[in-house]
N, C-alpha and C positions, 0 to 999 in steps of 0.2 A: 358146623364150629367146634373146633376140640372144647370140651369142658377143663376149666383147670381142677387140679387134686391138690397140688401144695400139701401132699403128705410125707411126713416123714418115715423113714424106714419099719417105726413099729406101730405104724399106723395113725398115728397122732397128726391133729392139726399144726403145723407146724409155723402158720404164717396168719396175722388178723387180715381175716378180710371184711368186706363192707357191711356182710351180715352180723359179724361180731361186732361190727361198731353200733349198727343200726339197736342189738342186744341190750350193750351196754348204754346205749342214749337210752333207750326203755327205762333201766335201772336209776340214770341220772334223774329222770323223770318221776320216780318211785313208784313205778308201773309193779305190783305185786304178782298180777297172774293176764295171761293175754287168752284170749278165747279164740277158738277159730277150725279148721277142719284143712288137713294137710293135703299139698298135691304136689307136681312135678316143677309148678312154678313159683315156688316155694322151698324148693330143697336147699338151697343154701341158706334161707332163713331156719329150717327146721334143724339145719346140724349146728347153726351158732346156737340156738336154745338147746338144744343136747350136751352143747359144752357147756352152756351157763350153770348146769346142774341144779335146776329147778329156780334159779333166781335172775328174772321171773318165770314163775309157772307155766308152763300151756295146759289148757283147760280144752280137752276135744270134746265138741258139740255132737249132737248126731246129723245136722244141717246147717249149713252158713248162717242161714236166716235167722235159727235160732243161735250162732254164736255172737251175732251182730245184735240179738234180741238182750243178751246176756250182757255186753258190755255196757249197754245202753243202760241195763238195770243195775249195772257195778257202779255207774257216771252216779245214778239217785240214791243207792243205799248209802255208797262211801262221801260223795262229791267230789270223787276224783275224777280222771280220766278214763275211760274204757278204753280198754285196747283190743280190736280184732283183726285175726289175719287169715288171707285166702290164698287160694290162686289165683289165675286169671282166667278168662272165659267163663263157663257156667259157677264157676264159687263167686266170681266177681259181682254177676247179676244176683245172684243169691244174697247176698248184703243188702241189697236195697232195702227191701223191708223195714228193715233193724236202722237201719243208719235213717232211714226217714223219720222213725218213732224217733228217734233221737233229735233230729232237726227239729220236728214238729212241737216238742216236748222241751227243748232249748236245754238240750245235756252235752257235755262236751267227749266224742268219741274220736279217736283215731282209726282208721282203718291203713293198714298195709296192707297192699296187694302186689303179688306177682304178676308178671307178665314175661309173655314168650321174649328171646335175646333181640336186642335192640338190632341186628343185622338181617333179621325176620320180618319185623312190622314193615305191611304196606304190603304184604307178597301174598294175601288172604292166608296166611297160615294158618293151621291146627290150633283150635281155641282163641285165635286172634280178633279182639274187641277193642276197640276204640276207647280205652276207658276214663282218656280224658273227659270226652262225649259224655259215657254211660253217666258219670260221677257229677257233673257239671253241676245239675240243678241241687243236689240233696247234699253235695260238700261245695257249695257257691262259695262258700268264704275260702274255702282254701283246698285244692288241689292240684299235684305238681307231681313228676314224673323224674325220677333219679334217673341222670344219664352219665354221673362220672362220679366215680369212687369220692371225690373232693367234694362233692355238692351233698352228698348223704347226710352228714349231722345238719348243716343248716335246713335242709328241709325239711328233716326232722325237726327242730325245735322249734319251727316255724308252724309248722302243725300243730306241734302243742301249745305254743303259744295261742295262736289265732285261735284252737277248740275252747281252749280257757276265756281269752277274751271276748270271745262271741260266743260263747256258750251253745255251739253246733259242731254238727261233726265235718271231718277236714279230712282228705284222704291222699295216702304216700302211692305214688305205684315204683314195682322196684322190678325192673327184667331181671330176669334168671341171669345172664351174664354180669351183669353190673353187683349183683349179691357175691358172686366169687370173686370180683376182682380184689388186690390186696387193698387195704385199707389204710390211705397214710397216716402215721403216728400223729404229724401234725398237720394242717391244710397249709401250702403253701404261702408266704406272704407276698402276691404279686394279682396283677390287674386281673379281673374277672375271677378272681376265688372269694367268697364274702365271709369272713370270720362272723362265730357265732357261739352260742354259751347257752346250756340248757337251762333258764331262768327265767320266771315268771312272777309277780306277787300282784294280788290284788290290790287294786287300787280302794280308798278313800274316797265315797262320791256322797255329795250333800249339796245340798239346793241352795240357791243366794239365801240370805238373811229375810229379804223383802218377801220373798214368792213363799218362804215358811209364813210369815206375819200374815198375807193374803189367802194361805188355806186356811189358817189359825181363822180369818176374820169367817170366813165361810162354813165351819165347822163349827163356829160357838154361834154362830145365830141358828142351825137349824133348832128344829125341837123334837124332830123324830128324824135321829140319825142310825144309818145301818153303816157296818162295815163290812165288804166283799174280800177276802182273805186268799191269796193265793199261794203259789209257794214259793214266791220271793220271801215271804214270811218265816223262812226254813230255820232260820237263825233269830226271829225278834219275836217270839210267841209272848214273853212277858212282856214287854213292850205295847204289844199289838191288846193286849189284855189291859194294861194301865188307861191306854187310849181309849177303849170301849168303856171301862166303868167312869171314867171320868167325863165321857161324853154323855153316859148312860143310854150307850146305844146295842143293840141289837146287832149277831154277830151271824152272820152266815160265810159258807167257804164256798171255792171251787173243789172240783173232783181230786185237783193238783194240791189243792190247800190244805184239804182234810187232815192228813196226819200232823201238821204242824198248829193245831188248834185245841185247847181242851175242850172238850163236846160234850164234858158233863157240868160244866157251865150251865147256871139257869136261865141266862140270854142267848145259849147257842142254839141256834137254828137249824141248824144241820147243813147239808150240802144244798148249792142252789143250782137249778137247772132242769131241764126235762126229766131226770133222775133222782131230782132235790125232793125235798120234803113238803109237807103242807107249812110250817112254820116259814121257812124261808120263802115260797111265795108268798106268804102274808104279810113278809117283811118288805120284799120289795116291790110289792104292790102298794103299800101303805108308808112307808118311808119319805121325807121330804129333803132328806141330804144324805149323800153317798160317799164313803170314804173306800175305796179300790186301793189296796195294798199287795203287790207285787202278781199280780193275776192278770190274764188276758183270756178268759172263759169265754168261748165263743157262742154260749146260750143267749144271743141279745134279746131274744121276745120275753126272757125271764128277768129282762133288766128294769128298771122302772121306765116308766112310758121316757120318751124324750120330754122334757119341760118339768115333768112330774118333781124332779129332786135336782139340787143344787150338787155338783159334785166335783169333788179331789182324786187325783191319782198317784201313789205314787210307783215307779217301777224302773228299775236299773237301768233300761233298756228305753231310750225316748223314741223307739219306733211306735211302741207299745200307747203310749198316752194319747185319749181320745180314738181308741181304735175300736172299741165297743161302746162305748156313750160317752155323750156330747159332756165334755168336763171342763169347769169352769177353770180348775188350776191343774195343772199340771208338773208333776216336781220329777223331775230326772232325780235318781239316788237311790244307795243302797239302803234296805228297808228299817235296817238297824240306826244308821247315824240319822237318817230321817227322820224317825220316830222319837230318837231322843233328843233332838232340836228342834221337834214341834211340840210334844209333851208337855213343858213349860207354858207353851202358849196358849195351850186349852182352858176353857174355864169350865169349872164342876155346874153340872144343870141341877137346878133347885128344885124345879117339878119333875119328880119321877113316873109321872102317869105314864107315860111311854115304855117307860123299862117294866114298868108293874103289865103294861099290855103284852108286852114282848115277854116275857114269864109267862104269862098265861097261856099263848101261842104256842111256847114250847112244850107246855104243858099239856094244852091238847095234842100236839102232833105225838108227845111221847105213847098219850094213852091208844093215837088212832093206830100207831104200829105197832102197839101188842096186840089191839084187836085183829088186825090184819094178820101178824104172825099166829094167831090162833082159828083162823076162820080154816073151818071146813077143806080140805083139799083130799086130790085122788091121787096116789094115798098121800105123799106127804107135802106141805106148804114148802117150799126154796124158802119163803120168810122165815118162818120160824125155824130152820135147820139154820141157816148164817146166823139166825139171830140168840141162839142158844148157846154160839161162842163166844159173844160178852164175856159173860162173867167167868168163862173159862180162861179167855186169854192169856197165855203168861205175860209178866210184865215186862218180860227181856226179850219177846218175841218180836218176829218179824212178819209180814204179811206181803204178799203177792196176789195181784188181782188179774184174771185175765177179761177176756172184752166177751159181751153177751150179756144176757137179763142178769148176770151172778152180780152187774156190777151194782146195779139198782139194789139187788139186797146188802150190797156191801155199804152202799154210801145213805141207806135208809136205816140198816140195823145194826150194825156193829161199829160199838164204840170202843176206840180205840184208845188204852192206858197212855198216860202220859208218856213220849218217850218212844212210843212204839212206835214205826214207819211202815207204812202200806204205803206200794206203789203197785204201778199200771200204764200201761200204753194208752195214754187218755187222749192226745187230740187227732192222731193218728188212729186209734182205737183199732191195734191189729190183732185177731184173734189169733189164739195159739202164744203170747206174750208168759201167760200164766207160770210155767215151769219154766223156761229159761230166766225169768224173772226171780223167780223163788232160788235157783242154783246160784244165782249172782249174787243174793245174799246171804244164802248157806256158804258160800265157799270163802265170801268175806269174813263171816262169824261162825264159824263150826262149833262152838260153845255155845250158841243160841238157839231155842227153836224158831222153825221156819212152816209157818200157815201158807199153803196155795189155793185159792178160793178159784174154782174152775168149771166151765161147764164143759157139758159132753161135747159140742162142736168143735171148742178150741181144744179140749183134749184129743180127741180123733185127729185134728189138724198138726199139731205138732207133741202136744203132753205124752200122749202114748211113746212115741219116742224117747223125749228125752227121761221118761221113768227109768230106761235102760242106764243113761248115765245116773241116776241114783244110786241106781242098784251097784254099778259098779266105785262108786266113790264113800258110800255111805258111812262104811267101817272106818275110816279114816277122821271122823269127823269128832268131835269130842263130846257133844251133844246129839245122839243118833236121831233126833225128833225132826224129822221133816212131814209134814200132815197135809194131803193132798185131798183136798173134799172135792168130789164129782158130783156136778146136780145133772142128773140122768133123767132126762124126759123126754128120749129121744124127738127131739125138734129143736130147728134154728129159733128157738122164740122169741127173742127181740127182733129178728129179721122178720118173725109171723106177725110179731103186735105192729112193727112198723108199714106192713103193708096194709094192714088195717087204719091204723091212723094215717100216714099220710097219700094214700092212694085210695083207702073205700075198698079196698082190693079182698075178697075173703082169700082167707089160706091157700096155699097152692102147693099140694100136699107131699109132688115132688121133688120140688124144691127145698121142703120145709124139712121133712121126715128124716131124721138119721139110722142107721142101721145099730143092730143093739150090740152092744159091745160089753162083755164081763171084766168092768173096770176091777173090782174086788179081785177078781178070781185071775186076772193077768198081774196084779201085784203078788199073790201070793207065788205064781209062777215064776218071778222075777227073783223070791227070798225075800221080797216084805212083806208086810201082810195087809190083807184087806179085808172091809168090814162093810158089808153089804146091809141098807139100813131100808126097810119101808114101814116101818109103823112110829108115829109121832113118841110111843112110850120108849124107844130107844134111840132117839137122836141124843139126850144128856149124856148116857153110858158110852155110845159111840167113840163122842167127843172126849171123853174123860181118858176112854182107854188109849186111844192113838197118842193122845199130851201124856201120858205113862210109859209110851211103849219104850223097848229097848232098840227099837229098828223105826225106818219111815213106815208111817200108814197111808194107806188109800180107803179114805171112805165114800163108797158110792151110795150116792141118795137120791134114790128112786121120786123122783119131785114130779108135780102137776104142771104140765105147762099154759094150763087157764088161768096162771094166776097174772092178773093184767099190769100191765107195766104203763099204769095212767100218770102222766105228768100231774104236778101238785098244781093247784087252782087260785087265781083267776085261769092261767095259760092255757090249762089242760081243759076247761070246761069248753072251749072251742073245738077239742078234738073229737068230744061224743059222740056227734051225730054220724062221723067218719066211721068211728070202732062200730057204730052199730048198724052202720048202712053196711060194713064189712061181715057180722055177724048176720046179719038177716038172709046174706047169701051163701051160708055154710048149715050143713047138715050136723045136728049132735050139736048146736055151739051154745045149748042154754045153760050149761054149767056154767061157762066163759061169759057168756050175757050178764049171768046173774052175780055173778062174782064185779064182774066192773061197775054196774048198777050199785054194788052193796059200799064199792069203792069209791063212787061217785057221790054218794049221799054222806059217807064220812066226810068226805073235802067239803060239802054245803053243812055241815052241822055246825 
């Protein structure tokens, strides 16, 4: 099949193509940039992006998986729709991980994926994959192939509306021959052609008055109230605080909710769950009433025991109500609207004994966290390295966090200044997301510093490659600060400790050991700055130097893999026998066992 050229004598495009219509639609939806990697299946779209002269901008990742993770990160940091483009075949397959990240963390993403010409489909053509089947689960809300020029605008609009309405990834499949067909100026007004417009506005969603009153009765009756705050409270932090103060409640957050709550408050118990704090474990174990706000946190064994607490849940998605805990009143509503209506119905708690107990437990946790960060480690404690960032983190920074043991240290030791966003692949928990997320944050706010917290496993998986992207772009940034902390322990530490915890198995060296890599030296090679840290007395100076640098910096901290990932008690106490059984089978495990026993004593004290 011959390809359309539609070129004028001077080599310029003289006809508006479907690909141009797609780019115009992206502008109409307010898309500032698209992430991706080029290929023959989207050559038409690449041409249209070139003709658009940077509106929207195209960001070339080193791999389509990273591009999709960047799109998800963009959605998280901006609240808008992340857009990723790829060619067909292997490029399309590579998108899946990033799109599943968006699906599981409920983020609006649109993927535009090339496909072989329609005349070749069904012929076992090169790179031919049934893309609708490939994407039907990850893009369950909307996946559609554009088969005619008149259909293109409608499919794009429905993809964006669906992504926003359902907070999920949607996929538009764009065959190559359709991309380069002429686009109609106005779709014909006839049977079988569906008119459309790039328009969607967020609704106001609020429960009925009777349901709010019932929820208030449950909360007012409680004597030991706890709040569990998730990412659904993104725009409601002040209201959440007002509700907590009125109820005299202790507050814990999901991992996704951490950036949206002020952890400096005296009743802030930190993150809940396996990687949470001693204070949050105590709060969930002792409360008699639970208010969940915009959270679907999966760590059910760390919730109150069923029957222990009466529960009220607020969520914009009614499918989440009662999904983790048997709630008494489930309210479908936006957190801001619902809490605004609920607050006047709540009564002050005259007895402050519960609040005093919560404050005491928070103070106890802070003492434990400081003790753990100061524990002797060989050569460095990862807790100490991350904790040293708290007092130095700029008030206008953004933080990205990879997956692995680094998430524990972020959750327990990094206190975020109000307004500082931090994001990670939470529910999918995909390694290698730290650098793509950090780049998405930086490209959205090039005048703000970014700190990426990454383990050596995640760095070797995706981060080393995306440092090339950092090196290629940083000189265009108004603020060149992009600090990557690599916790180098030459071990897949989280999985090592999971093997001990869940299976009672000793560490399996050939699966867990990582090859050494000169992360700081590699940064220097790229024209960035590398700092290698091996002594506790050098940690603070390394952070100070990195956060004052005139270019991106990689801090390579040599840390101890034996620092335990002990869950908070009481749930964590049940894991001790399994930990010990595994360590008893390992040679040279005395140091890890001593650190584990020390943490267990801290939990019991």
